[in-house]
C-alpha positions in Angstrom: 167.8 45.4 -149.8 166.6 48.8 -148.7 163.4 49.5 -146.9 160.8 51.0 -149.1 158.6 54.1 -148.5 155.4 54.4 -150.5 153.6 57.7 -150.9 150.2 57.1 -152.4 148.1 60.1 -153.3 144.4 59.4 -153.9 141.9 62.0 -155.1 138.3 60.9 -154.9 135.6 62.3 -157.2 133.8 65.1 -155.4 130.5 63.1 -155.0 132.4 60.0 -153.7 134.6 61.4 -150.9 132.9 59.7 -148.0 132.6 56.4 -149.9 136.3 56.4 -150.9 137.4 57.4 -147.3 135.4 54.4 -146.0 137.0 52.0 -148.5 140.5 53.3 -147.7 139.9 52.8 -144.0 139.0 49.2 -144.7 142.6 48.6 -146.0 144.3 49.7 -142.8 143.8 46.8 -140.4 144.5 43.9 -142.8 147.5 45.7 -144.4 149.1 46.5 -141.0 148.9 42.8 -140.3 150.8 41.8 -143.5 154.3 40.4 -143.5 156.7 43.3 -144.2 154.4 46.2 -143.3 156.2 48.6 -141.0 153.9 51.6 -141.2 150.6 52.2 -143.0 149.1 55.5 -142.2 146.2 57.2 -143.9 146.0 61.0 -144.0 143.3 63.4 -145.2 144.1 66.8 -146.6 142.8 69.6 -144.4 142.1 72.0 -147.3 141.1 69.6 -150.1 138.6 67.1 -148.8 138.9 64.8 -151.9 142.6 64.3 -151.3 143.9 61.3 -149.3 147.5 60.1 -148.7 148.9 56.8 -147.6 152.4 57.0 -146.0 153.7 53.5 -146.0 157.0 51.8 -145.0 157.7 48.3 -146.1 160.7 45.9 -145.3 161.3 45.7 -149.1 159.7 46.1 -152.5 158.8 42.5 -152.9 156.7 42.5 -149.8 154.9 45.7 -150.9 154.2 44.1 -154.3 152.7 41.1 -152.4 150.4 43.6 -150.7 149.1 44.7 -154.1 148.1 41.1 -154.8 146.1 40.6 -151.5 142.3 40.1 -151.6 141.6 43.2 -149.5 143.6 45.3 -152.0 141.8 43.8 -154.9 138.4 44.4 -153.1 139.3 48.1 -152.7 140.2 48.4 -156.4 136.9 46.8 -157.4 134.8 48.7 -154.9 136.2 52.1 -155.9 136.1 51.7 -159.6 134.7 54.9 -161.1 134.9 56.7 -157.7 138.5 57.9 -157.9 139.8 60.8 -159.9 143.5 60.1 -159.7 146.0 57.9 -157.9 149.7 58.6 -157.9 152.1 56.2 -156.2 155.7 57.1 -155.5 158.3 54.5 -154.5 160.9 56.2 -152.3 164.1 55.3 -150.5 165.2 57.0 -147.3 168.4 59.0 -147.6 168.9 60.3 -144.1 
């Protein structure tokens, strides 16, 4: 099975930017320690402070789906309820 790349775009509500950033940062260490996680990098848009992006590489889709069932992921979802404007997740496959 092919490796999976995830591009997750998160836009915080304007009054919740620092809070959402803090909660996103809490995901990094435990996620990088997960089985199947190859890369898990958080980015912040230089011109749009409410926009964050995770660039992720996983060994396969099943291991990424397992990530979405972890306690730290569920904690993030619960903590940020009402603080995020939009989340868009794209599942990508490397061509070259």
